[in-house]
C-alpha positions as CSV (number, residue, x, y, z in Angstrom):
1,M,172.9,240.2,183.2
2,S,175.6,242.5,184.3
3,M,175.2,242.1,188.1
4,N,177.7,245.0,188.6
5,W,177.5,246.0,192.2
6,N,177.0,249.7,191.3
7,D,174.6,249.3,188.3
8,F,171.0,248.7,189.4
9,N,169.3,249.1,186.0
10,D,168.9,245.3,185.7
11,A,167.5,244.8,189.2
12,E,163.9,243.7,189.4
13,Q,161.3,246.3,190.0
14,Q,159.5,246.3,193.3
15,T,156.3,244.3,193.6
16,S,153.2,245.4,195.4
17,F,152.8,244.3,199.0
18,D,149.1,245.2,199.2
19,L,147.2,242.7,201.2
20,I,146.0,239.6,199.4
21,P,142.2,239.7,199.6
22,K,140.6,237.8,202.5
23,G,139.3,234.5,201.4
24,T,141.7,234.0,198.4
25,L,142.5,230.4,197.7
26,A,146.0,229.5,196.6
27,R,148.3,226.6,196.4
28,V,151.2,227.2,198.8
29,R,154.4,225.6,200.0
30,M,154.9,225.5,203.8
31,T,158.4,225.5,205.4
32,I,159.1,225.4,209.1
33,K,161.7,227.5,210.8
34,P,163.3,225.3,213.4
35,G,163.1,226.8,216.9
36,G,165.3,224.2,218.6
37,F,162.8,223.3,221.3
38,D,162.5,219.6,222.0
39,D,160.3,217.7,224.5
40,A,161.1,214.0,224.4
41,A,158.0,213.2,226.5
42,R,155.8,214.5,223.7
43,G,157.9,213.0,220.9
44,W,159.3,216.4,219.8
45,T,162.9,215.5,219.2
46,D,163.6,217.1,215.7
47,G,164.2,220.7,216.8
48,Y,161.4,222.1,214.7
49,A,159.2,223.4,217.6
50,T,159.6,226.9,219.0
51,E,158.9,228.0,222.6
52,S,157.8,231.5,223.4
53,F,159.7,232.8,226.4
54,D,156.9,235.3,227.0
55,T,154.0,232.9,227.2
56,G,155.5,229.5,227.5
57,S,153.5,228.4,224.5
58,V,155.0,226.0,221.9
59,Y,154.4,226.3,218.2
60,L,155.7,225.7,214.7
61,A,156.9,228.9,213.0
62,A,155.6,228.4,209.5
63,E,156.3,230.4,206.3
64,F,154.1,230.0,203.3
65,V,155.0,230.8,199.7
66,V,152.2,231.2,197.1
67,L,153.2,229.0,194.2
68,N,151.1,230.3,191.3
69,G,148.5,232.7,190.2
70,E,148.2,236.4,190.7
71,Y,150.0,236.3,194.0
72,A,152.8,233.9,193.1
73,K,156.0,234.2,195.2
74,R,154.2,236.2,197.9
75,K,155.2,235.0,201.4
76,L,153.0,234.8,204.5
77,W,153.8,233.7,208.1
78,S,151.7,232.0,210.7
79,N,152.3,230.0,213.9
80,I,150.8,226.5,214.3
81,G,150.0,225.8,217.9
82,L,151.4,222.8,219.7
83,H,151.1,223.5,223.4
84,S,149.8,226.3,225.7
85,P,150.0,226.5,229.5
86,K,146.5,228.0,229.4
87,G,144.8,224.9,228.1
88,D,144.3,222.6,225.1
89,A,142.6,225.0,222.7
90,W,145.8,226.2,221.1
91,A,147.1,222.7,220.6
92,N,143.8,221.4,219.3
93,M,143.6,224.2,216.7
94,G,147.1,223.3,215.6
95,R,146.2,219.6,215.3
96,T,143.1,220.4,213.3
97,F,145.1,222.5,210.9
98,I,147.8,219.9,210.4
99,R,145.2,217.2,209.8
100,A,143.7,219.4,207.0
101,V,147.1,220.2,205.6
102,L,147.8,216.5,205.3
103,N,144.4,215.8,203.7
104,S,145.0,218.6,201.2
105,A,148.6,217.6,200.3
106,C,147.7,213.9,200.0
107,G,144.4,214.2,198.3
108,V,142.5,212.6,201.2
109,L,138.8,213.4,201.7
110,P,138.2,214.5,205.3
111,S,135.5,211.9,205.7
112,D,137.8,209.1,204.5
113,Q,138.6,206.6,207.3
114,S,140.2,203.9,205.2
115,P,143.6,202.5,206.3
116,E,145.3,204.4,203.5
117,A,143.8,207.7,204.6
118,Q,144.6,207.1,208.2
119,N,148.2,206.3,207.3
120,A,148.4,209.5,205.3
121,R,147.5,211.5,208.4
122,R,150.4,210.0,210.4
123,I,153.8,211.5,210.4
124,A,157.0,210.4,212.0
125,S,158.4,213.9,212.5
126,F,157.5,217.5,212.1
127,S,160.1,217.4,209.3
128,A,157.3,215.8,207.2
129,L,155.6,219.2,207.2
130,D,158.7,221.1,206.0
131,G,158.2,221.7,202.3
132,I,154.7,220.3,202.1
133,E,152.4,221.8,199.4
134,F,148.7,222.2,199.8
135,V,145.8,224.5,199.0
136,A,145.2,227.2,201.6
137,R,142.7,230.0,202.3
138,I,144.4,233.3,202.9
139,D,142.9,235.5,205.6
140,V,143.5,238.9,207.2
141,E,144.1,239.6,210.9
142,K,145.6,242.3,213.1
143,D,149.3,242.1,214.1
144,S,150.9,243.2,217.3
145,K,150.9,246.8,216.0
146,N,147.2,246.6,215.1
147,E,148.0,246.6,211.4
148,N,146.4,244.2,209.0
149,R,148.5,241.3,207.7
150,N,147.8,238.1,205.7
151,V,147.8,234.8,207.5
152,I,146.9,231.2,206.8
153,K,144.7,229.4,209.2
154,L,142.7,227.1,207.0
155,A,143.8,224.3,204.5
156,I,141.4,223.5,201.7
157,E,140.6,219.8,201.5
158,P,139.7,217.7,198.4
159,D,135.9,218.0,199.1
160,H,136.1,221.7,198.2
161,K,134.8,222.5,194.7
162,D,137.9,224.5,193.8
163,Y,140.5,222.1,195.3
164,A,141.2,220.0,192.2
165,A,141.8,222.9,189.9
166,L,144.1,224.7,192.3
167,M,146.0,221.5,193.1
168,G,146.1,220.3,189.5
169,V,144.6,216.8,190.2
170,P,141.4,215.0,189.3
171,S,138.3,216.1,191.3
172,K,137.2,213.9,194.2
173,V,134.1,215.9,195.0
174,P,131.2,213.4,195.1
175,T,128.8,213.8,192.1
176,G,126.0,211.6,193.5
177,G,125.5,213.5,196.8
178,G,126.6,212.5,200.2
179,N,130.1,212.0,201.5
180,S,132.6,209.7,199.8
181,G,134.6,207.2,201.6
182,A,136.8,206.4,198.7
183,P,140.3,205.2,199.6
184,A,143.0,207.8,199.6
185,Q,145.0,208.3,196.5
186,A,148.7,208.1,196.4
187,V,150.4,211.5,197.1
188,P,151.1,213.3,193.8
189,A,154.8,213.7,193.4
190,H,154.4,217.5,193.2
191,A,152.1,217.7,196.2
192,A,154.3,216.9,199.1
193,P,157.8,215.9,199.9
194,Q,158.6,212.2,200.6
195,R,158.2,211.7,204.3
196,P,158.6,208.7,206.5
197,V,155.4,207.1,207.5
198,S,155.1,205.8,211.0
199,T,153.1,202.6,211.8
200,S,151.6,204.3,214.9
201,K,150.9,207.8,216.1
202,P,153.9,209.6,217.6
203,A,153.6,210.7,221.2
204,W,152.7,214.3,220.3
205,A,149.7,213.1,218.2
206,Q,148.1,210.9,220.8
């Protein structure tokens, strides 16, 4: 590889940036762009949260990279709600999404209420979400310019029929019908970064 500044013959060709079809399932890695906003009263002291100066809402600015398949290396961006002056709906949506992300990354069924499962859904810091890998559903929505863009609003949990194949783990979908309450499995080494586990919910998760 020459890497001569004036010779672009060995540069990679452009890839298509057509929208990923709505409903596509893919394994992704999520990283958080630190926004520098802290609120000690809520337990946000790691600088990961971002505050909107326009609306006063607080969120996690997340970037997702597709890890394999037809759309490998494609990037998507979405905000995860933490707080809104308008009410609790924004924060509740964010909490629901994070819960599903943790279930997906840790191989925990959404119905599992065992101590191991509950512990897997607790984090000591938003840093635990920075670099986490899970299965997501890719959707399409309008941006501020009324143009279509890909976003991620839904994490695919282990009770989905395609989860195991996409995550590369044994299936946990019940074969005898009904919901399974099997204890949570250990987090696969490739599924999520090592993260500190708190013994109680942090202030922001109360």
